[in-house]
C-alpha positions in Angstrom: 14.7 -28.4 36.0 16.1 -30.1 33.5 17.8 -28.6 30.5 16.5 -29.6 26.8 15.0 -28.1 24.0 11.7 -27.2 25.8 8.2 -26.9 24.2 6.4 -23.6 25.1 3.6 -26.0 26.0 5.8 -29.1 28.4 7.9 -25.5 29.8 6.8 -25.3 33.7 5.6 -21.8 34.8 7.6 -19.5 37.5 4.8 -19.9 39.9 6.8 -19.3 43.4 5.2 -16.4 46.0 7.7 -13.1 45.2 7.0 -10.7 48.0 6.4 -7.3 46.5 5.9 -8.6 43.2 2.8 -7.6 40.4 1.4 -10.4 38.6 -0.1 -9.6 35.2 -2.0 -11.9 33.0 -1.5 -12.5 29.2 -3.7 -14.0 27.0 -1.1 -15.0 24.1 -2.8 -12.9 21.6 -0.8 -9.9 22.6 -0.4 -8.4 18.8 3.2 -7.8 17.3 4.7 -6.7 14.2 8.0 -9.0 12.6 9.8 -6.6 10.1 11.5 -8.2 7.4 13.5 -6.0 5.2 15.0 -5.5 1.6 13.2 -9.0 0.2 13.4 -8.6 -3.7 10.5 -8.8 -5.7 11.7 -8.2 -9.0 14.8 -7.1 -11.5 13.7 -5.5 -14.3 16.3 -5.2 -17.2 19.8 -5.0 -13.7 17.3 -2.9 -11.7 16.5 -4.3 -8.6 13.3 -3.6 -6.0 12.6 -4.4 -3.1 9.9 -5.4 -0.6 9.4 -4.5 3.4 7.0 -6.4 4.7 5.3 -6.8 8.1 3.9 -9.6 9.4 1.3 -9.5 12.3 2.2 -12.3 15.2 1.6 -13.1 18.8 2.1 -16.0 20.6 -0.3 -17.8 20.3 0.2 -17.0 16.1 4.0 -17.0 15.3 6.1 -16.3 12.4 5.2 -19.6 9.8 8.4 -22.0 10.0 9.4 -22.6 6.5 7.7 -26.2 5.4 5.2 -26.7 7.6 2.0 -25.3 7.8 0.8 -21.9 8.7 -0.9 -21.6 11.9 -2.5 -18.5 10.4 -3.0 -16.4 7.1 -4.2 -12.8 7.1 -5.2 -10.7 4.5 -2.5 -8.5 2.7 -1.9 -4.9 1.9 1.1 -4.0 -0.8 1.4 -0.5 0.2 3.3 1.7 -2.8 5.3 4.7 -0.8 4.7 8.3 -2.0 7.7 10.0 -3.7 6.6 12.2 -6.3 7.5 9.6 -8.7 11.2 9.5 -7.3 13.0 7.6 -5.6 11.7 6.5 -2.9 12.3 6.2 1.3 10.6 2.7 2.0 11.7 3.4 5.4 9.6 6.7 6.2 6.5 5.4 8.0 7.1 2.4 8.5 6.4 2.8 12.1 2.3 3.8 11.3 2.2 1.3 8.5 2.8 -0.9 11.2 0.0 -0.2 13.3 -1.6 -1.7 10.5 0.1 -4.8 10.8 -0.9 -5.0 14.2 -4.2 -4.8 13.4 -4.1 -8.0 11.7 -2.7 -7.3 8.1 0.6 -8.0 6.6 1.8 -4.9 4.9 4.5 -4.9 2.1 5.7 -1.6 1.4 6.7 -1.6 -2.7 9.4 -0.2 -4.0 8.7 0.8 -7.4 11.1 1.7 -11.0 11.3 5.9 -10.1 10.9 8.3 -12.7 15.4 8.6 -13.3 14.8 4.2 -14.5 11.8 4.6 -16.0 8.5 5.8 -17.3 4.6 5.7 -16.8 3.2 2.8 -16.2 6.4 1.2 -14.8 5.4 2.1 -11.1 2.0 0.1 -11.7 3.3 -2.7 -13.4 5.7 -2.8 -10.1 3.1 -2.6 -7.6 1.1 -5.3 -9.5 4.1 -7.5 -9.5 4.4 -6.6 -5.6 0.9 -8.3 -5.3 1.7 -11.7 -7.7 5.3 -12.3 -5.0 2.9 -12.1 -2.0 0.4 -14.3 -3.7 3.2 -16.9 -4.9 5.5 -16.6 -1.5 2.1 -16.3 0.8 3.0 -20.0 2.7 6.3 -17.8 3.6 5.0 -14.2 5.0 1.4 -15.9 6.3 -0.7 -14.2 3.8 -4.0 -15.9 2.4 -3.8 -14.9 -1.2 -7.4 -14.9 -2.2 -7.6 -11.2 0.2 -5.6 -9.0 -1.2 -5.3 -5.1 -1.2 -3.4 -1.9 -2.5 -2.6 1.3 -0.6 -0.8 4.3 -1.2 0.5 7.8 -0.6 0.5 10.6 -2.7 2.2 9.9 -5.9 1.6 5.7 -4.4 -1.7 6.7 -3.7 -2.3 7.5 -8.0 -0.1 4.0 -8.2 -2.3 2.4 -6.2 -5.5 3.3 -8.0 -4.0 2.9 -11.3 -2.9 -0.6 -9.9 -6.6 -1.4 -9.9 -7.5 -0.6 -13.3 -4.1 -1.3 -15.4 -5.1 -5.4 -15.8 -1.7 -6.5 -17.4 -2.1 -10.4 -16.1 -1.5 -11.3 -19.9 1.5 -8.6 -20.8 4.6 -9.1 -21.0 5.1 -7.1 -17.8 3.6 -9.6 -15.5 6.6 -11.4 -14.2 4.5 -14.1 -12.7 3.1 -15.9 -15.2 -0.6 -17.2 -14.4 -0.7 -15.6 -11.0 -3.1 -12.8 -10.7 -2.5 -9.0 -9.9 -6.2 -8.1 -9.2 -6.9 -6.7 -5.3 -10.3 -6.4 -4.0 -10.0 -2.6 -3.0 -7.9 0.0 -2.9 -6.7 2.5 -0.2 -6.0 5.8 -1.6 -4.3 8.6 0.3 -4.0 11.9 -0.9 -3.2 10.8 -4.5 -2.2 13.0 -7.3 -4.6 11.3 -9.2 -5.7 14.5 -11.6 -3.2 16.5 -13.7 -5.8 18.3 -15.8 -5.9 21.4 -13.6 -3.6 24.2 -13.3 -3.3 24.5 -9.6 -3.7 20.2 -8.8 -0.2 20.6 -7.3 -0.6 24.0 -5.7 3.0 24.4 -4.5 5.1 22.8 -7.5 5.7 25.9 -10.1 7.0 24.2 -12.8 3.5 22.0 -12.8 3.4 19.9 -15.7 6.7 21.2 -17.4 9.1 19.1 -18.4 11.2 18.9 -15.6 8.1 18.3 -12.7 7.3 15.1 -11.0 4.9 14.3 -13.3 6.5 15.4 -16.5 9.7 13.3 -15.3 7.0 10.5 -15.0 5.9 10.7 -18.6 9.2 10.7 -20.0 10.1 14.7 -19.5 7.9 15.9 -21.7 5.7 18.9 -21.9 2.6 17.9 -20.2 0.9 21.8 -20.9 1.2 21.2 -24.5 0.5 17.6 -24.5 -3.1 17.0 -23.2 -3.6 13.4 -24.5 -0.5 12.7 -21.9 -1.4 14.7 -19.3 -4.5 12.5 -19.4 -3.1 9.1 -19.5 -1.5 10.2 -16.2 -4.5 11.5 -14.6 -6.3 8.6 -13.3 -10.0 10.1 -13.4 -9.7 10.2 -16.8 -9.3 7.0 -17.5 -12.4 5.5 -15.8 -15.4 4.8 -18.0 -18.6 2.6 -16.8 -16.9 -0.1 -17.9 -14.3 -0.4 -16.2 -13.5 -2.7 -13.8 -12.0 -1.6 -10.6 -12.2 -2.8 -7.2 -13.8 -0.5 -4.4 -12.1 2.8 -3.6 -11.4 4.7 -0.3 -10.0 8.0 -0.4 -9.0 10.1 2.6 -7.4 13.7 1.9 -6.8 17.0 4.0 -8.1 19.7 3.7 -5.2 22.2 3.5 -2.9 19.7 1.3 -0.1 22.2 -0.2 1.6 19.8 -2.4 -1.8 17.5 -4.0 -5.0 19.5 -4.4 -7.9 18.2 -2.4 -10.1 18.6 -5.5 -8.3 15.5 -7.0 -9.6 13.0 -4.7 -13.0 15.1 -4.8 -13.2 14.9 -8.9 -12.0 11.0 -8.8 -14.9 10.1 -6.4 -17.5 11.9 -8.4 -16.2 10.2 -11.1 -15.8 6.3 -9.3 -19.5 7.3 -8.6 -20.8 8.6 -11.6 -19.5 5.9 -13.5 -21.2 2.8 -11.1 -18.1 2.0 -9.3 -17.9 2.3 -5.6 -16.0 5.0 -3.9 -15.9 6.2 -0.3 -14.3 9.7 0.6 -13.2 11.1 3.7 -11.8 14.7 4.1 -9.4 15.7 7.4 -10.2 19.4 8.0 -6.9 21.4 8.2 -4.7 18.2 7.6 -2.1 18.9 5.3 -0.2 16.5 2.9 0.0 13.9 5.0 1.2 13.3 8.8 0.1 11.8 12.0 -3.8 12.8 11.3 -3.9 10.7 8.3 -2.8 7.4 11.4 -4.8 8.3 14.1 -7.0 5.4 15.6 -10.0 6.8 14.2 -8.7 7.0 10.8 -6.9 3.7 11.0 -10.0 2.4 12.4 -12.0 3.5 9.2 -9.6 1.6 6.7 -9.3 -1.4 8.6 -13.3 -1.4 8.1 -12.8 -0.6 4.8 -10.2 -4.0 4.3 -12.0 -6.1 6.1 -15.2 -5.4 4.2 -13.4 -6.1 0.7 -11.1 -8.8 2.1 
């Protein structure tokens, strides 16, 4: 065999008979995922924030080659990792999120400015800038810029839903002027979307106090004494009939000790009452996150919702 830079199509297949060998067939469409870590998408006030990007790939659909037309593009999901609005471990859910990438979605896990760095609405602005970044760099990461969604869990679910109602394309927070931060749908996994009732975070004994996660997110204020700030942080209180918001899918466990299941029930009811599209799935016995949220059944639900809207 000649030694040279073979193309795949040119390279001759091994076809010799091998006693005892078992031959397995492939199609070239077997799904795989490529992980690109720590891609900077913004630097605000000297604070850099990065994305963890997962791209579907197969033999028949390899990764994009810089400067060449992309062989295939995919819908993009910007994923916001939960962290009680504090510093995020953006690597924590990558093995699970990769299962969604295997289904044919580019996933960008967004690191946002946490409450020790910036207050509300900084995480939401960051999530929308991550959407814009993926649009600007669509060709580089095999993204279809017309098919964008946002998804998150816990405080990231709060950020994801709020990113659908904070329309700031014409505001200074938009780091990519002329590029839209809008999405076609939102997936909310057990989001901390309502701080208006006393047991909305059942295990947080300092709930709504200045040193609580939600108090810190609002700049270290006492939310028990500031109804306006508490309602501003609560997604449900900021949705009316005139609100522009993409369809929302919410999934929540019924034994969630961190974020009361009622947060998602009230959000769903508010969305429906104001004429917006909402779907709610309750996982019997599930706590705050965990493998129950990444079963084939749940991923099928998420995939079906995403494909319906993107």
